N, CA, C and O atoms as a DFTB+ gen file, in Angstrom:
332 C
 N C O
     1  1     120.040      71.619      80.214
     2  2     120.741      72.778      80.638
     3  2     119.808      73.951      80.883
     4  3     118.606      73.875      80.631
     5  1     120.371      75.008      81.366
     6  2     119.629      76.231      81.641
     7  2     119.550      77.097      80.398
     8  3     120.467      77.120      79.577
     9  1     118.445      77.807      80.273
    10  2     118.233      78.731      79.161
    11  2     117.907      80.107      79.717
    12  3     117.421      80.227      80.842
    13  1     118.169      81.135      78.940
    14  2     117.834      82.508      79.316
    15  2     116.694      82.959      78.417
    16  3     116.860      83.104      77.206
    17  1     115.541      83.179      79.024
    18  2     114.338      83.631      78.325
    19  2     114.144      85.102      78.664
    20  3     114.158      85.470      79.838
    21  1     113.962      85.948      77.651
    22  2     113.868      87.384      77.878
    23  2     112.695      87.967      77.117
    24  3     112.433      87.593      75.973
    25  1     111.994      88.878      77.756
    26  2     110.904      89.616      77.127
    27  2     111.147      91.094      77.386
    28  3     111.392      91.497      78.523
    29  1     111.079      91.904      76.329
    30  2     111.274      93.345      76.461
    31  2     110.025      94.046      75.942
    32  3     109.550      93.765      74.841
    33  1     109.503      94.956      76.748
    34  2     108.355      95.741      76.352
    35  2     108.558      97.163      76.850
    36  3     108.914      97.371      78.010
    37  1     108.336      98.134      75.988
    38  2     108.501      99.521      76.394
    39  2     107.845     100.453      75.394
    40  3     107.463     100.047      74.297
    41  1     107.721     101.715      75.795
    42  2     107.073     102.679      74.907
    43  2     107.572     104.080      75.196
    44  3     108.170     104.361      76.235
    45  1     107.303     104.942      74.240
    46  2     107.481     106.378      74.387
    47  2     106.256     107.009      73.733
    48  3     105.337     106.301      73.321
    49  1     106.240     108.318      73.637
    50  2     105.108     108.969      72.978
    51  2     105.002     108.593      71.506
    52  3     103.909     108.571      70.940
    53  1     106.149     108.297      70.887
    54  2     106.143     108.077      69.438
    55  2     106.619     106.701      68.994
    56  3     106.584     106.410      67.799
    57  1     107.057     105.852      69.901
    58  2     107.634     104.571      69.504
    59  2     107.306     103.510      70.547
    60  3     106.863     103.823      71.652
    61  1     107.528     102.259      70.182
    62  2     107.289     101.172      71.109
    63  2     108.102      99.953      70.736
    64  3     108.610      99.845      69.620
    65  1     108.221      99.026      71.690
    66  2     108.988      97.809      71.479
    67  2     108.331      96.662      72.225
    68  3     107.897      96.817      73.367
    69  1     108.261      95.506      71.568
    70  2     107.848      94.257      72.195
    71  2     108.657      93.160      71.533
    72  3     108.595      92.989      70.315
    73  1     109.434      92.398      72.339
    74  2     110.326      91.401      71.780
    75  2     110.481      90.242      72.752
    76  3     110.506      90.434      73.967
    77  1     110.584      89.037      72.202
    78  2     110.874      87.836      72.981
    79  2     112.143      87.205      72.433
    80  3     112.339      87.143      71.220
    81  1     113.017      86.731      73.343
    82  2     114.231      86.053      72.897
    83  2     114.499      84.847      73.789
    84  3     113.952      84.728      74.885
    85  1     115.350      83.963      73.294
    86  2     115.774      82.783      74.040
    87  2     117.262      82.602      73.794
    88  3     117.705      82.500      72.650
    89  1     118.021      82.564      74.866
    90  2     119.473      82.390      74.790
    91  2     120.136      83.411      73.864
    92  3     121.052      83.076      73.113
    93  1     119.668      84.651      73.926
    94  2     120.271      85.726      73.157
    95  2     119.835      85.797      71.703
    96  3     120.315      86.651      70.957
    97  1     118.937      84.918      71.288
    98  2     118.447      84.922      69.908
    99  2     117.012      85.431      69.877
   100  3     116.160      84.945      70.620
   101  1     116.750      86.394      69.029
   102  2     115.413      86.961      68.904
   103  2     114.460      85.913      68.310
   104  3     114.723      85.362      67.242
   105  1     113.355      85.646      69.013
   106  2     112.364      84.687      68.531
   107  2     111.172      85.360      67.875
   108  3     110.619      84.853      66.899
   109  1     110.780      86.513      68.421
   110  2     109.587      87.203      67.923
   111  2     109.700      88.665      68.318
   112  3     110.182      88.990      69.403
   113  1     109.245      89.555      67.418
   114  2     109.104      90.960      67.792
   115  2     107.928      91.560      67.047
   116  3     107.542      91.095      65.974
   117  1     107.372      92.595      67.636
   118  2     106.252      93.307      67.023
   119  2     106.808      94.381      66.106
   120  3     107.571      95.248      66.532
   121  1     106.415      94.311      64.843
   122  2     106.772      95.331      63.865
   123  2     105.586      96.287      63.784
   124  3     104.654      96.075      63.007
   125  1     105.634      97.346      64.598
   126  2     104.504      98.269      64.682
   127  2     104.364      99.115      63.418
   128  3     103.288      99.660      63.169
   129  1     105.403      99.238      62.626
   130  2     105.321     100.003      61.375
   131  2     104.517      99.237      60.329
   132  3     103.655      99.808      59.660
   133  1     104.806      97.930      60.189
   134  2     104.122      97.099      59.192
   135  2     102.943      96.312      59.768
   136  3     102.332      95.501      59.072
   137  1     102.630      96.553      61.029
   138  2     101.444      95.987      61.689
   139  2     101.418      94.459      61.658
   140  3     100.445      93.850      61.214
   141  1     102.521      93.846      62.146
   142  2     102.574      92.382      62.172
   143  2     103.634      91.904      63.156
   144  3     104.525      92.660      63.543
   145  1     103.526      90.656      63.549
   146  2     104.557      90.015      64.342
   147  2     105.572      89.374      63.417
   148  3     105.211      88.848      62.364
   149  1     106.847      89.413      63.805
   150  2     107.917      88.866      62.980
   151  2     108.643      87.787      63.784
   152  3     108.968      87.984      64.955
   153  1     108.891      86.643      63.138
   154  2     109.633      85.537      63.748
   155  2     110.937      85.351      62.972
   156  3     110.993      84.541      62.047
   157  1     112.001      86.105      63.344
   158  2     113.247      86.115      62.565
   159  2     114.171      84.942      62.896
   160  3     115.330      85.148      63.256
   161  1     113.663      83.715      62.775
   162  2     114.445      82.542      63.126
   163  2     115.100      81.940      61.885
   164  3     114.508      81.931      60.806
   165  1     116.315      81.443      62.042
   166  2     116.988      80.842      60.884
   167  2     116.294      79.556      60.447
   168  3     115.617      78.906      61.244
   169  1     116.463      79.196      59.188
   170  2     115.775      78.037      58.615
   171  2     116.295      76.706      59.139
   172  3     115.617      75.690      58.986
   173  1     117.479      76.678      59.755
   174  2     118.060      75.406      60.180
   175  2     117.613      74.962      61.576
   176  3     118.072      73.927      62.061
   177  1     116.731      75.719      62.229
   178  2     116.230      75.299      63.546
   179  2     114.764      74.898      63.434
   180  3     114.084      75.248      62.469
   181  1     114.285      74.158      64.437
   182  2     112.853      73.888      64.526
   183  2     112.166      75.210      64.834
   184  3     112.448      75.852      65.846
   185  1     111.272      75.598      63.957
   186  2     110.622      76.905      64.065
   187  2     109.740      76.968      65.309
   188  3     108.960      76.053      65.576
   189  1     109.869      78.047      66.059
   190  2     109.050      78.304      67.247
   191  2     108.053      79.386      66.875
   192  3     108.446      80.502      66.535
   193  1     106.775      79.071      66.936
   194  2     105.744      80.040      66.583
   195  2     105.023      80.519      67.833
   196  3     104.879      79.786      68.812
   197  1     104.582      81.746      67.775
   198  2     103.790      82.312      68.862
   199  2     102.315      82.210      68.510
   200  3     101.942      82.140      67.339
   201  1     101.494      82.203      69.532
   202  2     100.058      82.016      69.329
   203  2      99.475      83.143      68.495
   204  3      99.978      84.266      68.481
   205  1      98.414      82.809      67.810
   206  2      97.697      83.820      67.042
   207  2      97.197      84.880      68.011
   208  3      96.689      84.551      69.083
   209  1      97.333      86.121      67.653
   210  2      96.919      87.217      68.519
   211  2      98.071      87.840      69.294
   212  3      97.863      88.786      70.053
   213  1      99.290      87.321      69.112
   214  2     100.438      87.879      69.830
   215  2     100.665      89.338      69.431
   216  3     100.960      90.172      70.287
   217  1     100.530      89.651      68.150
   218  2     100.727      91.038      67.714
   219  2      99.645      91.941      68.300
   220  3      99.939      93.034      68.782
   221  1      98.397      91.486      68.258
   222  2      97.290      92.285      68.808
   223  2      97.487      92.523      70.306
   224  3      97.154      93.593      70.815
   225  1      98.024      91.535      71.002
   226  2      98.336      91.705      72.422
   227  2      99.422      92.735      72.641
   228  3      99.371      93.511      73.595
   229  1     100.423      92.740      71.739
   230  2     101.502      93.725      71.837
   231  2     100.970      95.136      71.617
   232  3     101.402      96.076      72.284
   233  1     100.026      95.288      70.673
   234  2      99.418      96.600      70.418
   235  2      98.645      97.061      71.664
   236  3      98.742      98.220      72.066
   237  1      97.888      96.155      72.264
   238  2      97.135      96.495      73.478
   239  2      98.083      96.878      74.604
   240  3      97.806      97.819      75.348
   241  1      99.207      96.158      74.741
   242  2     100.183      96.488      75.781
   243  2     100.795      97.864      75.557
   244  3     101.111      98.562      76.520
   245  1     100.968      98.263      74.303
   246  2     101.500      99.588      74.004
   247  2     100.524     100.677      74.449
   248  3     100.941     101.719      74.956
   249  1      99.241     100.437      74.261
   250  2      98.233     101.408      74.700
   251  2      98.257     101.554      76.217
   252  3      98.166     102.666      76.736
   253  1      98.379     100.441      76.924
   254  2      98.470     100.480      78.385
   255  2      99.748     101.196      78.814
   256  3      99.730     102.005      79.742
   257  1     100.854     100.896      78.138
   258  2     102.134     101.526      78.459
   259  2     102.055     103.039      78.300
   260  3     102.514     103.780      79.170
   261  1     101.478     103.500      77.199
   262  2     101.379     104.952      76.972
   263  2     100.441     105.613      77.981
   264  3     100.686     106.740      78.409
   265  1      99.388     104.931      78.354
   266  2      98.479     105.460      79.371
   267  2      99.204     105.581      80.719
   268  3      99.074     106.590      81.412
   269  1      99.966     104.544      81.080
   270  2     100.739     104.592      82.325
   271  2     101.805     105.676      82.281
   272  3     102.053     106.342      83.286
   273  1     102.436     105.858      81.131
   274  2     103.437     106.912      80.966
   275  2     102.822     108.285      81.202
   276  3     103.410     109.128      81.879
   277  1     101.644     108.504      80.645
   278  2     100.942     109.783      80.830
   279  2     100.590     110.005      82.301
   280  3     100.781     111.103      82.824
   281  1     100.077     108.969      82.970
   282  2      99.727     109.091      84.386
   283  2     100.947     109.401      85.243
   284  3     100.877     110.233      86.148
   285  1     102.057     108.741      84.965
   286  2     103.273     108.986      85.750
   287  2     103.809     110.397      85.534
   288  3     104.279     111.039      86.473
   289  1     103.738     110.873      84.301
   290  2     104.180     112.256      84.041
   291  2     103.341     113.249      84.825
   292  3     103.874     114.185      85.420
   293  1     102.038     113.049      84.827
   294  2     101.147     113.952      85.555
   295  2     101.406     113.879      87.053
   296  3     101.381     114.901      87.739
   297  1     101.655     112.668      87.568
   298  2     101.886     112.508      89.010
   299  2     103.211     113.121      89.437
   300  3     103.343     113.579      90.572
   301  1     104.187     113.134      88.550
   302  2     105.516     113.606      88.920
   303  2     105.807     115.056      88.531
   304  3     106.897     115.556      88.812
   305  1     104.864     115.735      87.894
   306  2     105.157     117.068      87.372
   307  2     105.461     118.087      88.445
   308  3     106.199     119.037      88.181
   309  1     104.918     117.933      89.660
   310  2     105.150     118.910      90.720
   311  2     106.202     118.467      91.727
   312  3     106.412     119.144      92.732
   313  1     106.861     117.350      91.478
   314  2     107.921     116.891      92.383
   315  2     109.187     117.664      92.072
   316  3     109.617     117.684      90.919
   317  1     109.805     118.310      93.071
   318  2     111.041     119.064      92.813
   319  2     112.181     118.127      92.420
   320  3     112.222     116.971      92.840
   321  1     113.107     118.644      91.607
   322  2     114.250     117.844      91.178
   323  2     115.185     117.550      92.326
   324  3     115.862     116.522      92.322
   325  1     115.239     118.433      93.314
   326  2     116.097     118.226      94.493
   327  2     115.271     118.374      95.731
   328  3     114.344     119.183      95.781
   329  1     115.610     117.575      96.758
   330  2     114.913     117.661      98.065
   331  2     115.521     118.773      98.888
   332  3     115.087     119.015     100.014
């Protein structure tokens, strides 16, 4: 059958998110407060693990996201709200 695979990544000046899910169930997310990746899967399924370095990759993606956010703010600061 078909499955729905989803990845969410985003940031703000003070927060960030990185999460992977399959069929609406969270498989992995980056816990940026406790500095680790979390695999919140129930014990009755075959455990799906992510490769070593997934958390470090999420941290690097957050740095890129914040850099892009800063660049976009600077590029859009002089654009009028109405044409």
